[in-house]
C-alpha positions as CSV (number, residue, x, y, z in Angstrom):
1,M,108.5,190.1,93.4
2,P,105.7,190.6,96.0
3,T,106.6,189.1,99.3
4,L,104.5,188.8,102.4
5,P,107.2,189.1,105.2
6,W,107.5,186.6,108.1
7,T,104.7,187.0,110.5
8,T,104.5,185.4,113.9
9,P,100.9,184.3,114.7
10,N,101.7,182.5,117.9
11,P,104.8,182.6,120.1
12,P,106.2,179.1,120.8
13,S,105.1,177.6,124.1
14,P,107.8,177.3,126.8
15,S,108.0,173.6,126.2
16,T,108.5,173.9,122.4
17,T,112.2,173.6,121.6
18,H,111.9,172.8,117.9
19,A,109.7,174.0,115.1
20,Y,108.4,171.8,112.3
21,V,109.2,173.8,109.1
22,M,107.7,173.4,105.7
23,A,108.7,175.2,102.5
24,S,106.8,174.8,99.2
25,R,107.1,175.9,95.6
26,F,104.1,175.9,93.3
27,E,104.2,176.6,89.6
28,V,100.9,177.2,87.8
29,R,100.3,176.0,84.2
30,S,99.8,179.4,82.6
31,L,99.9,183.1,83.2
32,K,96.1,183.2,83.2
33,D,96.1,181.0,86.3
34,V,98.3,183.4,88.3
35,P,95.6,185.9,89.5
36,R,93.4,183.1,90.8
37,F,96.2,181.3,92.5
38,F,97.4,184.6,94.0
39,L,94.0,185.5,95.4
40,K,93.5,182.0,96.8
41,S,96.9,182.1,98.4
42,L,95.9,185.3,100.3
43,A,92.9,183.4,101.7
44,A,95.3,180.7,103.0
45,W,97.6,183.4,104.3
46,R,94.7,184.9,106.4
47,Q,94.0,181.4,107.7
48,V,97.6,180.7,108.8
49,R,97.7,184.0,110.7
50,T,95.0,182.6,113.1
51,A,95.9,178.9,112.9
52,P,96.7,177.1,116.2
53,G,100.3,176.1,116.4
54,A,101.5,178.4,113.6
55,L,104.8,179.9,114.7
56,G,105.5,181.9,111.6
57,A,105.0,182.2,107.9
58,S,106.0,184.1,104.8
59,L,104.9,184.0,101.1
60,V,106.7,185.0,97.9
61,A,104.9,185.5,94.6
62,R,106.7,185.6,91.3
63,P,103.8,186.1,89.0
64,L,105.7,186.4,85.7
65,R,107.5,183.1,86.5
66,R,104.1,181.6,87.5
67,T,105.7,180.6,90.8
68,F,104.6,180.9,94.4
69,L,106.6,179.9,97.5
70,T,105.5,179.4,101.1
71,L,107.6,179.1,104.2
72,S,106.0,178.3,107.5
73,A,107.0,177.0,111.0
74,W,104.7,175.0,113.3
75,E,104.7,173.8,116.9
76,D,104.6,170.2,115.5
77,R,103.6,168.2,112.4
78,D,100.1,167.7,113.8
79,A,99.5,171.5,113.8
80,L,100.6,171.8,110.2
81,Y,98.4,168.9,109.1
82,A,95.4,170.3,111.0
83,Y,95.8,173.6,109.2
84,A,96.1,171.8,105.8
85,R,92.9,169.8,106.5
86,A,90.9,172.9,107.7
87,E,88.9,175.2,105.6
88,P,89.5,177.2,103.6
89,H,93.0,175.6,102.9
90,R,91.5,172.2,102.1
91,S,89.1,173.5,99.5
92,I,91.7,176.0,98.0
93,M,94.2,173.2,97.4
94,T,91.6,170.9,95.9
95,G,90.2,173.7,93.7
96,L,93.6,174.7,92.4
97,R,94.9,171.2,91.5
98,S,93.9,171.5,87.9
99,T,96.0,174.8,87.5
100,M,99.2,173.2,88.9
101,R,102.1,172.4,86.6
102,D,104.5,171.4,89.4
103,S,104.9,171.5,93.2
104,T,107.7,170.8,95.6
105,F,107.6,170.4,99.3
106,T,110.3,170.0,101.9
107,F,110.1,169.6,105.7
108,W,112.6,169.8,108.5
109,E,112.9,170.7,112.2
110,A,114.7,173.7,113.5
111,P,115.4,175.1,116.9
112,V,112.8,177.8,117.8
113,E,115.7,180.2,118.4
114,Q,116.4,180.0,114.6
115,L,113.0,181.5,113.8
116,P,112.4,183.2,111.5
117,I,113.8,180.8,108.9
118,S,115.7,182.5,106.1
119,W,114.5,182.3,102.6
120,D,118.0,181.4,101.5
121,D,117.8,178.3,103.6
122,A,114.3,177.5,102.3
123,H,115.4,178.0,98.6
124,R,118.4,175.7,99.2
125,R,116.2,173.0,100.6
126,L,113.6,173.3,97.9
127,D,116.2,173.1,95.2
128,A,117.6,169.9,96.8
129,A,114.1,168.4,97.1
130,Q,113.3,169.2,93.5
131,T,116.6,167.7,92.3
132,S,116.0,164.5,94.2
133,S,112.4,163.9,93.0
C-alpha cells in the first residue's frame, strides 16, 4: 500500500487555532484506470505542497483495490476551495470524472495542536460518511 506520509507545506499562523480538515476516498471503475489516477494524484500532491493555507496532507494508494485516499488540513475552508479551483487540480478532477466509480468526502475542524490528523480518525469518519450517504 503506497503511502505518501503527512507533509507540512505551511505552519499555521499564530492566529490559526483550528484547521479545516478534509478526507476523501476515491474508487476508480477498473484496474486499467489505476495508473492514470495515480499519476494525476501525484500532480495534485505537488500542487498541495505549495498551496497557500495548506497545513498538511497525506495520500494513500491501494491500487489493487482501485482505491485512493486523501487527508489534508487547511487554514480555513476558503484555502481548501481555492486549491480545488486552481490548476492543475481543477482539470485533473474534471478529467478523471469518467473513471470514477465512487467517491466519499468528509470535512471537520480540529485544533491545530492535533495535527497531523491520524489515518485511523480519517478512516472512521470516511466510513461514517459513506454509511450515511
